[in-house]
C-alpha distance (Angstrom), angle and dihedral (degrees) to the residues before:
residue distance angle dihedral
M1 . . .
F2 3.78 . .
N3 3.78 116.1 .
L4 3.87 113.5 -130.7
S5 3.77 90.0 -147.3
D6 3.87 86.9 68.1
L7 3.75 92.4 68.0
P8 3.78 120.8 99.6
E9 3.84 111.5 -102.3
K10 3.78 98.6 -114.7
G11 3.84 150.2 -31.3
A12 3.70 131.7 44.8
K13 3.80 96.2 -27.8
R14 3.90 89.2 56.0
E15 3.94 89.9 48.0
Q16 3.84 92.8 50.7
A17 3.72 93.1 44.3
I18 3.76 90.0 52.8
L19 3.88 90.9 49.0
R20 3.82 90.5 54.4
L21 3.78 89.9 58.6
G22 3.79 89.3 72.7
S23 3.82 90.2 74.7
D24 3.87 92.8 76.5
E25 3.82 127.3 57.8
A26 3.74 89.0 -150.3
N27 3.90 91.5 69.1
G28 3.84 91.0 66.0
P29 3.70 96.8 105.9
V30 3.85 93.6 45.2
L31 3.82 90.7 49.0
F32 3.76 92.8 46.8
E33 3.87 88.8 53.8
L34 3.78 90.5 47.1
A35 3.81 91.8 48.6
Q36 3.87 88.2 61.3
T37 3.77 100.0 39.4
E38 3.81 108.4 34.8
K39 3.87 121.9 84.4
G40 3.86 134.4 -144.2
K41 3.75 119.0 -12.8
C42 3.83 93.7 -3.2
K43 3.86 89.7 55.4
T44 3.90 88.4 51.2
A45 3.82 90.5 48.8
A46 3.74 92.0 51.2
Q47 3.69 93.7 52.1
K48 3.86 92.2 45.5
A49 3.82 90.5 52.0
L50 3.77 91.5 44.4
A51 3.83 92.0 51.1
L52 3.88 89.3 60.3
L53 3.80 89.5 64.4
E54 3.76 137.2 70.7
Y55 3.74 98.4 -115.1
E56 3.78 111.1 149.3
A57 3.77 96.9 -167.9
A58 3.81 88.7 70.0
S59 3.86 94.8 55.8
P60 3.89 94.0 102.4
L61 3.86 87.8 50.5
W62 3.84 91.5 55.3
A63 3.77 93.3 46.7
K64 3.84 90.7 48.5
L65 3.80 91.3 52.5
A66 3.83 93.3 48.4
K67 3.71 88.4 55.2
G68 3.76 94.1 55.8
K69 3.74 132.0 96.1
F70 3.75 97.4 -84.4
M71 3.90 94.7 26.4
G72 3.80 92.2 -118.9
I73 3.85 94.0 -77.6
A74 3.76 94.6 151.6
I75 3.78 90.0 58.2
L76 3.91 105.3 30.1
T77 3.81 106.1 36.4
D78 3.70 98.5 82.9
S79 3.86 91.9 46.6
C80 3.79 122.9 106.9
S81 3.76 92.5 174.9
N82 3.78 117.3 136.1
C83 3.77 88.7 -145.0
V84 3.82 92.0 58.1
S85 3.79 92.7 39.5
E86 3.89 94.5 54.0
S87 3.84 90.6 43.6
I88 3.97 96.2 54.3
A89 3.81 98.7 30.2
P90 3.83 93.4 86.8
V91 3.84 90.0 51.3
I92 3.83 91.4 49.5
K93 3.85 93.8 48.2
E94 3.78 90.4 48.4
R95 3.84 91.5 52.2
L96 3.79 95.0 43.1
S97 3.84 90.5 48.5
S98 3.75 91.0 53.9
L99 3.70 93.3 43.9
L100 3.93 92.2 49.5
N101 3.69 88.5 52.7
E102 3.77 92.4 50.6
S103 3.78 92.2 49.3
T104 3.88 90.2 69.6
Q105 3.75 89.1 56.0
R106 3.75 111.8 41.8
P107 3.82 142.1 -25.6
F108 3.78 116.2 -72.7
T109 3.70 121.2 -95.8
Y110 3.79 119.1 -122.4
K111 3.83 91.5 -99.3
E112 3.84 90.7 50.0
Y113 3.64 93.5 46.0
E114 3.88 88.7 51.9
Q115 3.80 91.2 47.2
L116 3.82 90.3 53.8
N117 3.74 91.8 54.2
F118 3.86 90.6 48.3
C119 3.85 88.3 56.2
F120 3.78 91.2 49.6
A121 3.85 92.1 48.7
L122 3.80 91.7 50.0
M123 3.77 93.7 51.7
L124 3.89 93.4 60.7
G125 3.73 114.9 120.2
K126 3.74 95.3 -9.3
D127 3.75 119.4 129.0
S128 3.65 111.3 170.5
P129 3.87 118.6 135.0
Q130 3.78 96.3 -99.3
M131 3.83 92.8 46.5
L132 3.71 91.5 51.0
E133 3.73 88.3 53.4
I134 3.72 88.6 58.3
Y135 3.78 92.5 59.0
R136 3.87 87.7 50.8
Y137 3.71 89.5 49.1
L138 3.85 92.3 52.9
A139 3.76 90.9 45.0
S140 3.75 91.4 52.8
N141 3.70 89.2 50.8
I142 3.87 100.9 48.6
K143 3.81 94.3 129.5
L144 3.86 88.8 59.0
V145 3.80 92.7 44.4
S146 3.77 88.3 51.4
K147 3.83 88.4 60.7
F148 3.87 95.5 59.8
K149 3.79 112.5 131.7
H150 3.88 131.8 158.6
E151 3.71 133.9 -144.7
P152 3.87 118.8 -111.2
L153 3.79 106.4 -64.3
Y154 3.91 94.6 -160.5
D155 3.82 136.0 0.6
G156 3.69 112.6 -58.5
D157 3.78 94.7 14.2
K158 3.86 107.5 153.3
C159 3.78 91.2 -164.7
Q160 3.76 92.4 -126.0
T161 3.80 93.6 132.1
F162 3.79 131.4 73.1
A163 3.82 121.0 -170.6
I164 3.78 127.7 -174.2
C165 3.88 90.4 -170.6
D166 3.76 133.4 -9.4
D167 3.78 89.7 -89.1
L168 3.86 101.5 49.4
M169 3.64 118.7 52.4
L170 3.85 142.6 152.6
Y171 3.88 109.3 -133.7
Q172 3.87 91.4 -167.6
A173 3.87 103.2 29.3
T174 3.77 114.8 -155.3
Q175 3.76 128.7 175.0
S176 3.85 92.6 -111.2
E177 3.84 91.5 52.2
I178 3.88 94.4 45.4
A179 3.78 86.8 50.3
K180 3.82 88.7 66.5
I181 3.97 91.5 62.0
P182 3.80 94.8 103.1
A183 3.69 94.3 48.5
I184 3.88 92.5 47.5
I185 3.86 90.3 50.4
L186 3.98 89.3 51.4
T187 3.79 89.5 48.2
A188 3.83 91.0 53.0
S189 3.79 89.0 45.7
I190 3.78 92.4 53.6
I191 3.85 89.5 50.8
K192 3.70 87.2 52.1
N193 3.78 97.5 43.4
P194 3.82 116.7 4.6
S195 3.83 91.0 -164.5
D196 3.77 120.1 166.5
K197 3.81 90.1 -117.3
L198 3.90 94.0 55.4
I199 3.78 91.7 44.9
A200 3.86 91.7 48.6
L201 3.85 88.0 49.6
A202 3.75 93.1 54.2
Y203 3.81 91.4 52.3
E204 3.81 91.2 46.5
L205 3.79 93.7 51.4
Y206 3.84 91.9 45.6
E207 3.64 90.5 51.1
N208 3.70 93.9 51.8
N209 3.77 88.2 66.2
H210 3.77 101.8 -92.3
D211 3.78 98.3 133.3
S212 3.82 93.0 -172.7
F213 3.87 87.9 69.6
L214 3.82 87.9 69.2
T215 3.85 81.9 85.5
P216 3.83 96.2 66.2
V217 3.79 90.5 35.5
F218 3.80 89.0 57.1
M219 3.74 93.6 45.4
A220 3.67 93.7 48.4
D221 3.84 89.3 54.8
I222 3.84 90.8 47.2
I223 3.73 89.8 56.7
T224 3.71 100.0 39.9
K225 3.76 109.6 28.7
E226 3.81 139.7 64.0
A227 3.88 111.9 -78.7
A228 3.86 90.9 -129.6
Y229 3.82 92.0 53.0
V230 3.81 90.4 49.0
F231 3.79 92.0 51.1
E232 3.74 96.4 45.6
H233 3.79 93.1 45.2
Y234 3.85 100.5 45.2
S235 3.79 106.8 27.0
P236 3.76 92.9 78.1
L237 3.79 86.8 68.3
L238 3.75 92.6 67.2
G239 3.74 110.4 110.2
S240 3.88 91.5 26.2
K241 3.80 128.1 103.4
K242 3.87 88.1 -99.2
E243 3.78 96.7 61.2
V244 3.75 95.1 89.3
Y245 3.96 89.9 64.7
L246 3.94 86.4 54.4
F247 3.82 89.2 50.5
N248 3.91 90.0 52.4
A249 3.71 89.2 56.0
L250 3.88 91.8 46.8
G251 3.84 87.0 50.3
M252 3.75 87.1 67.4
L253 3.77 93.0 54.6
N254 3.78 126.2 83.3
Y255 3.89 131.8 -172.7
K256 3.82 105.4 -129.6
Y257 3.84 109.3 -147.9
Y258 3.77 130.8 179.0
P259 3.82 116.0 -165.9
D260 3.76 115.9 -121.4
D261 3.84 91.5 -108.5
W262 3.90 93.5 48.7
T263 3.87 108.7 137.2
Y264 3.80 100.9 166.9
W265 3.75 133.4 93.2
R266 3.86 116.2 -60.9
S267 3.77 125.1 -146.4
R268 3.70 86.4 -148.3
P269 3.81 134.3 3.5
D270 3.84 105.2 -110.8
N271 3.79 141.1 35.5
G272 3.80 117.4 -101.5
M273 3.87 148.9 111.2
E274 3.79 118.9 -54.7
A275 3.75 134.3 -172.0
H276 3.77 105.5 -134.0
L277 3.86 129.3 -153.4
F278 3.83 112.6 -174.8
W279 3.88 110.1 167.4
T280 3.77 119.4 167.7
N281 3.75 128.3 174.9
Y282 3.84 109.2 -170.0
R283 3.68 139.9 168.6
Y284 3.77 118.6 174.1
G285 3.67 113.4 -103.8
T286 3.85 92.1 -3.2
Y287 3.77 115.1 64.9
E288 3.67 142.0 -14.2
V289 3.79 118.7 -176.1
R290 3.86 120.2 173.4
T291 3.71 125.7 -170.5
Y292 3.89 112.6 -167.6
K293 3.76 129.1 -179.6
I294 3.76 129.2 162.8
R295 3.93 116.1 -173.8
H296 3.80 121.1 -172.0
V297 3.79 110.7 -129.2
N298 3.84 134.3 -178.2
F299 3.64 114.9 -121.2
D300 3.90 129.6 -170.7
P301 3.86 110.8 -122.9
R302 3.82 88.8 -144.9
W303 3.76 89.0 82.2
Y304 3.77 90.7 70.1
S305 3.76 99.0 64.0
L306 3.75 89.5 45.3
L307 3.77 94.8 52.1
A308 3.82 95.6 45.3
T309 3.73 95.8 63.0
N310 3.97 133.7 111.2
P311 3.82 96.5 23.2
L312 3.84 90.9 -176.0
E313 3.74 90.8 54.6
R314 3.66 120.2 103.9
K315 3.92 107.7 -109.2
P316 3.84 124.3 -145.4
K317 3.77 117.3 -111.0
V318 3.87 113.4 -102.4
T319 3.76 94.4 -146.7
W320 3.76 101.7 171.8
Q321 3.74 106.2 53.7
Q322 3.86 137.3 126.6
Y323 3.74 118.7 -124.2
N324 3.80 119.7 -140.3
R325 3.84 104.1 -178.1
S326 3.75 140.7 32.5
G327 3.83 129.3 -90.4
V328 3.77 93.1 40.5
L329 3.74 128.1 168.9
Y330 3.76 105.1 -131.9
E331 3.72 121.8 -124.9
S332 3.81 92.7 -1.4
Y333 3.72 126.7 147.8
D334 3.83 90.0 -145.7
E335 3.84 91.3 54.6
M336 3.80 90.1 53.2
L337 3.82 90.5 50.3
L338 3.71 95.4 46.9
S339 3.88 90.2 50.2
I340 3.84 93.4 58.6
L341 3.76 96.3 42.9
P342 3.80 122.9 94.9
P343 3.80 108.8 -119.8
K344 3.77 87.9 -138.6
I345 3.79 116.3 58.4
D346 3.85 121.9 179.6
D347 3.87 94.8 -174.6
A348 3.87 101.1 95.0
A349 3.73 94.7 -160.1
L350 3.81 93.9 50.3
K351 3.79 91.9 46.1
A352 3.79 91.2 53.2
Q353 3.76 91.0 46.8
L354 3.84 90.1 52.7
Y355 3.79 94.3 46.2
D356 3.92 89.9 51.3
Y357 3.79 92.5 45.7
F358 3.88 94.6 51.5
K359 3.83 92.9 40.4
V360 3.74 92.3 56.6
R361 3.83 91.4 42.2
S362 3.80 90.4 50.9
E363 3.83 92.1 51.5
H364 3.83 92.5 49.7
H365 3.81 99.5 40.4
K366 3.72 113.6 52.7
V367 3.85 113.9 -161.9
A368 3.74 136.8 177.2
D369 3.84 118.1 -77.5
S370 3.82 89.3 -112.2
I371 3.79 90.4 63.1
S372 3.74 110.5 93.7
V373 3.76 106.3 -179.6
Y374 3.87 96.7 102.9
K375 3.79 96.2 34.3
D376 3.87 89.4 53.3
A377 3.74 93.6 45.9
L378 3.70 95.6 49.4
K379 3.79 90.3 47.4
Y380 3.78 92.3 51.3
Y381 3.78 98.7 46.4
A382 3.87 100.0 32.3
P383 3.80 114.0 135.7
E384 3.80 113.0 -101.9
S385 3.77 111.5 -102.9
């Protein structure tokens, strides 16, 4: 067991040392003691580290935090502990049930909207029995979820947007898109923690005729199965009414690329496709909680030529997607496509196809100068002079 006397006496070094204790289940008793005796940032560090562990004695603490004003998101969001999950699930279920009932009567107040997003953040990656029931509860109440609206959040707000965190937002919210929220949260949860329970739940909810749950099913297979299988199993859905659910999953992928002359720090050593989870809850001067997970995935390059076809055709909006660069064209199919493409393509035929596709798209879809999707694509895939 860790000896408390080995901790630095104070300051950031003590805080970081306490956080590191969360990597070993044997440190549960020590962290439980520190969570009660430390002050300030070191107390928060002890609670965050303890929340990563399966330490039953802390269950009342997690329930108490979840009942607080900010629902303990700074402490509990990163946790995938079953102990934490089971302790806070009843609180989340009660809050969501109340909000679902309110959604039929009126738009959410700012505080209710904030509480809704706290609930979603706390669900991420957790797969205890009671937490899985919350997903089933939301799925069984999709019609109520689709009615979510909020009051103006600032002067002049036309209430056209709806966000589930600062990194995932609808810019033209419709009932059909808001109804996808439970599936999008489950997709994010699977990126964070692709556990057998969460993946089985995605399949269960999809098979129960909730088409939107094709998104987490597709993401689960991208993460866990061979790239060739995923392509051969899902590519036939392109052109069908279900393709948009595939696009929402692809909108949470990003091709990580380092130029040949890159000399700076690398978040990972090689180029390649990644599933991205960026989840931020922020209020100026009050709280800032970030959950960040990057998961390398294998991706069959045959997708690229299928996705870059019929440039004159009207493409569906890809509403739920994460943006990983500046100058983006929000809710754009082409933005989603460019995000998953390698900037450097050796296949001459594919490179030519991509250049022709984006050239036609750029000529028929005029965008503001600040939007870089077509400029970047034409630069990446331009014929060599």
